[in-house]
C-alpha positions as CSV (number, residue, x, y, z in Angstrom):
1,M,104.9,93.9,82.8
2,K,107.4,91.0,83.1
3,V,106.3,87.4,82.4
4,Y,107.8,84.5,84.4
5,T,106.9,80.8,84.1
6,D,107.4,77.8,86.2
7,A,110.2,75.5,84.9
8,V,110.0,71.8,85.9
9,I,113.3,70.6,84.5
10,N,114.6,68.1,87.1
11,H,112.2,65.3,86.2
12,T,109.3,64.1,84.1
13,A,105.9,62.6,85.0
14,A,105.7,59.5,87.1
15,Q,102.3,58.4,85.6
16,T,101.8,56.7,82.2
17,G,98.7,57.2,80.1
18,T,97.4,60.0,77.9
19,G,98.3,63.6,78.7
20,Y,96.4,66.9,78.3
21,N,97.6,67.3,74.7
22,G,96.9,63.7,73.7
23,T,100.5,62.5,74.2
24,T,100.5,58.8,75.1
25,I,103.2,57.5,77.5
26,T,103.5,53.7,78.1
27,N,107.0,53.8,79.6
28,K,107.8,56.7,81.9
29,Y,111.4,56.5,81.0
30,D,110.7,56.8,77.3
31,T,108.9,60.1,76.3
32,P,108.8,62.1,73.0
33,D,111.7,64.3,74.4
34,W,113.8,61.9,76.4
35,D,115.1,58.3,76.1
36,P,115.8,55.9,78.9
37,D,119.5,56.7,78.9
38,D,118.7,60.4,79.7
39,Y,117.6,59.4,83.2
40,H,119.5,58.5,86.4
41,T,119.5,54.8,87.2
42,S,120.1,52.9,90.4
43,A,123.8,53.0,89.6
44,E,124.0,56.8,90.0
45,C,121.3,56.8,92.7
46,N,123.1,54.1,94.7
47,D,119.7,52.9,95.8
48,S,118.0,49.9,94.2
49,D,114.4,51.3,94.5
50,L,115.6,54.7,93.0
51,I,113.5,56.5,95.7
52,I,115.0,59.2,98.0
53,D,115.0,57.6,101.4
54,D,117.9,59.5,103.2
55,W,117.2,63.3,103.1
56,S,120.6,64.0,104.7
57,N,122.4,62.4,101.7
58,L,123.1,65.0,99.0
59,A,123.9,62.5,96.3
60,E,120.7,60.6,96.9
61,I,118.6,63.9,97.0
62,Q,120.1,64.9,93.6
63,N,120.3,61.6,91.8
64,C,117.3,59.6,93.0
65,E,113.7,60.0,92.2
66,L,111.4,62.5,94.0
67,L,108.0,60.8,94.6
68,G,108.8,58.4,91.8
69,L,109.4,61.1,89.2
70,P,112.0,59.9,86.6
71,D,115.1,62.0,87.4
72,L,116.9,63.5,84.4
73,E,120.7,63.2,84.1
74,T,121.3,66.9,84.2
75,E,125.1,66.4,84.3
76,D,124.9,65.1,80.7
77,D,125.4,68.0,78.2
78,D,122.8,66.6,75.8
79,V,120.2,66.7,78.6
80,R,121.4,70.2,79.5
81,S,121.0,71.3,75.9
82,G,117.6,69.8,75.6
83,I,116.4,71.6,78.7
84,A,117.9,74.9,77.6
85,A,116.3,74.5,74.1
86,F,112.9,74.1,75.8
87,L,113.4,77.2,78.0
88,N,114.7,79.2,75.0
89,K,111.4,78.5,73.2
90,Q,109.6,80.1,76.1
91,I,111.9,83.1,76.0
92,A,111.2,83.5,72.3
93,L,107.5,83.7,73.2
94,G,108.2,86.6,75.5
95,V,109.0,85.0,78.8
96,D,111.4,87.1,81.0
97,G,112.5,84.4,83.4
98,F,111.8,81.3,85.3
99,R,111.0,79.9,88.7
100,V,113.0,76.7,88.8
101,D,111.0,73.9,90.5
102,A,112.8,71.4,92.7
103,A,116.1,73.1,92.2
104,K,117.6,71.4,95.3
105,H,117.3,68.1,93.4
106,M,119.9,69.3,90.9
107,P,123.5,70.1,91.5
108,V,124.4,73.8,91.4
109,A,126.9,73.1,88.6
110,D,124.2,71.5,86.4
111,L,121.8,74.5,86.9
112,D,124.6,76.9,86.2
113,A,125.5,75.1,83.0
114,I,121.9,75.1,81.8
115,R,121.5,78.8,82.6
116,A,124.7,79.6,80.6
117,K,122.9,78.1,77.5
118,L,119.9,80.5,77.8
119,T,119.4,83.3,75.3
120,D,118.6,86.9,76.2
121,T,115.0,87.9,76.5
122,T,113.1,89.8,73.8
123,S,114.0,93.0,75.7
124,G,117.7,92.1,75.5
125,A,118.2,91.3,79.2
126,E,119.4,88.1,80.7
127,P,116.4,86.0,81.9
128,Y,115.7,86.3,85.7
129,V,116.1,83.0,87.4
130,F,114.8,82.2,90.9
131,Q,114.9,78.8,92.5
132,E,112.8,76.5,94.8
133,V,115.1,75.1,97.4
134,Y,112.8,73.4,99.9
135,P,114.1,73.7,103.5
136,G,116.1,70.8,104.8
137,S,119.5,69.9,106.3
138,T,121.0,69.7,102.8
139,P,121.6,71.3,100.4
140,A,121.7,74.8,101.8
141,A,119.8,77.6,100.1
142,S,123.0,79.6,100.0
143,D,124.6,77.0,97.8
144,Y,122.3,78.2,95.0
145,Y,123.0,81.9,95.2
146,P,125.6,81.8,92.4
147,V,122.8,80.6,90.0
148,G,120.1,83.0,91.0
149,D,117.8,84.1,93.8
150,V,116.1,81.5,96.1
151,L,112.5,81.4,97.3
152,D,112.4,82.1,101.0
153,F,110.2,79.5,102.8
154,T,111.0,80.9,106.2
155,Y,109.7,84.3,105.2
156,A,106.3,82.8,104.2
157,S,106.3,80.9,107.5
158,R,107.0,84.0,109.6
159,V,104.3,85.9,107.7
160,K,101.8,83.1,108.3
161,S,102.6,83.0,112.0
162,A,102.2,86.8,112.4
163,F,98.9,87.1,110.5
164,Q,97.5,84.1,112.4
165,G,98.8,85.6,115.6
166,N,100.2,89.1,116.2
167,V,101.2,91.2,113.2
168,S,103.2,93.3,115.6
169,D,105.8,90.5,115.5
170,L,106.6,91.5,111.9
171,E,108.8,94.3,113.3
172,S,111.5,91.7,114.0
173,L,111.2,90.0,110.7
174,P,114.8,90.7,109.5
175,A,116.1,88.9,112.6
176,S,113.9,85.8,112.4
177,G,116.0,83.6,110.2
178,V,114.8,84.8,106.8
179,L,117.2,84.7,103.8
180,P,119.3,87.8,102.8
181,P,117.1,90.1,100.7
182,A,119.8,90.4,98.0
183,N,119.6,86.6,97.3
184,S,116.0,85.8,97.9
185,V,112.4,86.0,96.6
186,S,109.6,86.4,99.1
187,F,106.2,84.7,98.9
188,V,103.1,84.2,101.0
189,T,102.3,80.8,99.6
190,N,102.8,78.6,96.5
191,H,101.0,75.7,94.8
192,D,102.5,73.1,97.2
193,T,102.5,74.9,100.6
194,E,99.0,76.2,100.3
195,R,97.9,72.6,100.1
196,N,100.1,71.0,102.7
197,G,99.3,73.6,105.4
198,L,102.8,75.0,105.7
199,H,101.7,78.4,104.5
200,M,98.5,80.4,104.0
201,S,96.1,80.0,101.2
202,Y,93.1,81.8,99.6
203,K,91.0,79.9,102.2
204,D,92.3,82.4,104.8
205,G,90.2,85.0,103.0
206,D,90.9,88.6,104.0
207,T,93.8,87.6,106.2
208,Y,95.5,86.1,103.1
209,R,94.9,89.3,101.1
210,L,96.3,91.4,103.9
211,A,99.5,89.3,104.2
212,N,100.1,90.0,100.5
213,V,99.6,93.7,101.1
214,F,102.3,93.6,103.8
215,Q,104.7,91.7,101.5
216,L,104.3,94.3,98.8
217,A,104.7,97.1,101.3
218,Y,107.7,95.9,103.3
219,K,111.2,96.6,102.0
220,W,112.9,93.2,101.8
221,S,113.4,90.8,98.9
222,T,111.7,90.6,95.5
223,P,108.0,89.9,96.2
224,T,105.8,87.5,94.4
225,V,101.9,87.2,94.4
226,Y,100.5,83.8,93.8
227,S,97.2,83.1,92.0
228,G,95.9,79.6,91.6
229,F,92.7,77.6,91.5
230,E,90.3,76.6,94.2
231,F,90.6,73.1,95.6
232,S,88.9,70.8,98.1
233,S,91.6,68.1,98.3
234,S,95.4,68.4,98.1
235,D,95.8,66.4,94.9
236,Q,92.9,68.1,93.0
237,A,93.6,69.0,89.4
238,P,92.9,72.5,87.9
239,P,89.6,73.1,86.2
240,N,89.6,71.1,83.0
241,S,87.4,69.9,80.3
242,G,87.9,67.4,77.5
243,G,91.5,66.8,78.6
244,F,92.4,70.5,78.6
245,V,92.8,72.9,81.4
246,T,90.1,75.5,81.0
247,D,90.7,79.2,80.3
248,T,91.2,81.2,83.5
249,N,87.8,82.3,84.7
250,C,88.1,84.3,87.9
251,S,84.5,83.5,88.8
252,G,84.7,79.8,88.0
253,G,87.2,77.8,90.0
254,W,90.2,80.1,89.6
255,Y,91.3,82.4,92.4
256,C,92.8,85.6,90.8
257,L,94.5,87.4,93.6
258,Q,96.5,89.5,91.2
259,R,93.3,91.2,90.1
260,D,92.2,92.1,93.7
261,T,91.9,95.9,94.1
262,A,94.1,96.0,97.1
263,V,96.8,94.0,95.5
264,T,96.8,95.9,92.2
265,G,97.0,99.1,94.2
266,M,99.9,97.9,96.3
267,V,101.8,96.9,93.2
268,K,101.7,100.5,92.1
269,W,102.6,101.6,95.7
270,H,105.5,99.1,95.7
271,N,106.8,100.5,92.4
272,A,106.4,104.1,93.5
273,V,108.3,103.8,96.8
274,G,111.2,102.0,95.1
275,S,114.2,101.2,97.3
276,E,113.4,103.6,100.2
277,A,114.0,102.2,103.6
278,V,111.4,101.2,106.2
279,T,110.8,104.1,108.6
280,N,108.3,105.4,111.2
281,W,107.3,101.9,112.3
282,A,104.3,102.1,114.7
283,T,102.8,99.2,116.7
284,K,99.4,100.4,117.9
285,S,98.2,96.9,119.1
286,S,98.9,93.3,118.4
287,S,96.7,93.6,115.3
288,V,97.5,97.1,114.1
289,I,100.8,98.3,112.6
290,G,102.0,101.1,110.3
291,F,105.2,102.0,108.6
292,G,106.6,104.2,105.9
293,R,109.2,104.1,103.2
294,R,110.9,107.3,104.2
295,T,108.9,110.1,102.6
296,A,107.8,108.1,99.6
297,G,104.8,106.3,101.1
298,Y,103.0,104.9,104.2
299,V,100.8,101.9,104.9
300,A,98.7,101.0,108.0
301,I,97.4,97.5,108.5
302,N,94.6,96.3,110.7
303,N,94.4,92.5,111.1
304,G,91.8,92.8,113.8
305,S,88.1,91.9,113.6
306,S,86.8,95.4,114.0
307,A,87.7,98.9,112.6
308,A,90.5,100.7,114.4
309,T,91.3,104.4,114.5
310,Y,94.8,105.7,115.3
311,T,97.0,108.6,114.5
312,F,100.2,107.7,112.7
313,A,103.4,109.7,112.2
314,T,103.9,109.2,108.5
315,G,107.0,111.2,107.8
316,M,105.3,112.4,104.6
317,A,104.6,115.9,103.3
318,D,101.3,117.5,104.3
319,G,98.6,117.1,101.7
320,T,95.8,114.8,100.4
321,Y,96.6,111.4,99.1
322,A,94.7,108.6,97.4
323,N,94.2,105.3,99.3
324,V,95.5,102.7,96.8
325,T,93.9,99.8,98.5
326,D,90.4,100.8,97.4
327,N,91.5,102.1,94.0
328,G,91.5,105.7,95.3
329,A,87.8,105.7,96.4
330,T,88.9,107.3,99.7
331,T,91.7,109.8,100.5
332,V,94.1,110.5,103.3
333,T,95.0,113.9,104.8
334,V,98.4,114.4,106.2
335,S,98.9,117.4,108.5
336,G,102.1,118.1,110.4
337,G,103.3,114.8,109.1
338,N,100.5,112.9,110.9
339,A,97.5,111.1,109.6
340,T,94.5,110.0,111.6
341,L,93.2,106.8,110.0
342,T,90.2,104.6,110.5
343,I,91.2,101.3,109.1
344,P,88.4,98.8,108.4
345,A,88.7,95.3,109.9
346,K,91.1,93.0,108.0
347,S,92.1,95.8,105.8
348,A,94.8,98.4,105.1
349,I,95.2,102.0,104.0
350,A,98.2,102.9,101.9
351,F,99.2,106.0,100.0
352,Y,102.3,107.3,98.3
353,D,103.9,110.6,97.1
354,G,102.8,111.0,93.5
355,E,99.7,110.8,91.3
356,F,97.8,107.6,91.6
357,T,96.0,106.2,88.6
358,P,93.5,103.5,89.4
359,C,94.3,100.1,87.8
360,D,92.0,98.2,85.4
361,T,91.4,94.5,86.1
362,S,94.9,93.6,84.9
363,C,96.8,96.7,86.0
364,E,98.8,96.7,82.8
365,E,100.6,99.8,81.5
366,P,100.7,101.1,77.9
367,G,103.4,99.3,76.0
368,D,102.9,96.0,77.8
369,G,101.4,92.9,76.1
370,T,97.7,92.5,75.8
371,D,95.5,89.4,76.3
372,M,94.3,88.0,73.0
373,T,91.7,85.2,72.9
374,F,91.4,83.2,69.7
375,N,88.0,81.5,69.1
376,V,87.4,79.3,66.1
377,T,84.6,76.8,65.2
378,A,86.2,73.7,63.8
379,T,85.1,70.1,63.6
380,T,87.7,67.3,64.2
381,V,88.0,63.6,64.7
382,W,89.2,62.1,68.0
383,G,92.9,62.7,68.5
384,T,93.1,65.8,66.3
385,N,93.5,69.2,68.0
386,V,93.4,72.8,66.8
387,F,96.1,75.4,67.2
388,V,96.8,79.0,66.2
389,V,100.1,80.0,64.6
390,G,101.2,83.4,63.2
391,S,103.8,85.9,62.1
392,I,104.9,87.1,65.6
393,A,107.0,85.3,68.2
394,A,104.0,85.0,70.6
395,L,102.2,82.9,67.9
396,G,105.2,80.7,67.0
397,S,106.6,82.8,64.1
398,W,104.8,80.5,61.6
399,N,106.4,77.3,63.1
400,P,103.7,74.7,63.7
401,A,105.8,73.1,66.4
402,D,105.5,76.3,68.4
403,A,101.8,76.9,67.6
404,I,99.4,77.8,70.5
405,P,97.1,75.0,71.5
406,L,93.4,75.8,71.7
407,S,90.9,74.1,74.1
408,P,87.8,72.2,72.9
409,A,86.0,72.8,76.2
410,S,83.1,74.3,74.2
411,Y,83.4,72.0,71.1
412,P,83.1,72.6,68.2
413,K,84.4,76.0,69.3
414,W,88.1,75.9,70.2
415,S,89.5,78.7,72.3
416,G,92.8,79.8,73.8
417,S,94.5,83.0,75.1
418,V,98.0,84.3,74.7
419,T,99.7,87.6,75.4
420,V,100.5,89.5,72.2
421,P,102.2,93.0,71.8
422,R,100.0,96.1,71.9
423,S,99.7,98.3,68.9
424,T,100.9,95.6,66.6
425,A,99.7,94.2,63.2
426,F,100.2,90.5,62.6
427,E,98.9,87.6,60.5
428,F,97.8,84.2,61.7
429,K,96.1,80.9,60.7
430,Y,94.5,78.0,62.4
431,I,96.0,74.5,62.0
432,K,95.0,71.0,63.0
433,K,97.5,68.3,64.3
434,D,96.6,64.7,64.5
435,G,98.0,62.1,66.9
436,S,101.0,61.4,64.6
437,G,101.9,65.1,64.4
438,N,100.6,65.6,60.8
439,V,99.7,69.3,60.3
440,T,96.7,70.5,58.2
441,W,96.6,74.3,57.5
442,E,93.2,76.0,56.9
443,S,92.8,77.3,53.4
444,G,92.7,80.8,52.0
445,A,94.8,83.9,52.7
446,N,96.3,84.6,56.1
447,R,94.1,86.2,58.6
448,S,95.2,89.6,59.9
449,Y,94.7,91.5,63.1
450,T,96.0,94.8,64.6
451,T,95.9,95.3,68.4
452,G,95.6,98.8,70.0
453,T,96.2,99.8,73.6
454,S,93.3,98.0,75.3
455,S,93.9,95.2,77.7
456,E,91.9,92.4,76.0
457,Y,91.0,91.4,72.4
458,S,89.3,88.3,70.9
459,T,88.4,86.7,67.6
460,N,85.4,84.7,66.5
461,D,86.3,82.7,63.4
462,T,85.2,79.7,61.5
463,W,87.7,77.2,60.1
464,K,88.1,77.6,56.3
């Protein structure tokens, strides 16, 4: 399993006050990491109010402030080095790459210079970079191809149009203005577009799930599956308590699409069919389509409101196959290359050539990281927080500055989760940090733990 994180590196927060980790900002141009001279001013922006007003002016888009967010001077090498140092800390923790937020607000040369300063991942590969270039007259998405892949907003718009209209329209997807597959990353929605109505959201229910099934099945660009949190207003914050975002609870405010049975099954399907071309496209109605990936796999999608039965020419070898969208609970029989399928409403049937092993809730394979939740009961005074630090990179390699923050949502119990290697022995301790950054280590010998091959582990400790 690869781990990617969102990198917001063009700007810092517009609001002053106290942040989630107790950081207090009284001047938005003077933060613990950046000084006022690290930001663009009206001189570089060429606009007295510093706000982007002319969305056809490239210099203004890349030097002025987006929604009042202080705009970092990314052409300055010290700023570039500071950003790269932050990203390299994430790489050291096991991150494999980054989605670069608001990339269009940074010159390509600046992004390329920052990327050149990144270290290899823990697997020895270069970090994978893909960029958010929101549609507009300038800059063009293609300008950013030399730096990395670009998120395809048109793809998501076409998918929304089809799943809220006729899914049969998806046959012409390659000719509908989407970005070249070699340079793009597809998505169904993201944290912005699910809220502004541009794309679908979890509120679309089964239709949203089905759109993600299509994305994972169709051979085009690199697909992404978005999981977020439930919201009733566009500016709503994530579930939080005591100034900290809560642990992800898939039954309590968080929407965990990546754990949906159809999605985990389609991830395996996607990996199994590899780079095989789309073949045997069948349009049975405006709501029912099917297509294969040569002889490697086949999928049939029903976006209608009632079950539909059709016979599909699959191109696959005769035999019995597991339906991956229900974790193999049902099977498909192919005879003479054909399969007669009854597809439930708002659902899909998909099968591939090879043995299917049902996923657990995280669909992780042996050798991947495992989720480790640290729980410790510790009393503190206001402004002091509890962290865990340890002997492995995922726990900061004993560096208090890289320790993992724990949440006081169930105070005096502090909790936090992190991905650690499977089948690995390590040592750790809990520490406290006050508002001035002073560190207090708990007493006694280092704690020790050894993970196995399970997908989840946890501790229940008391500060000593």
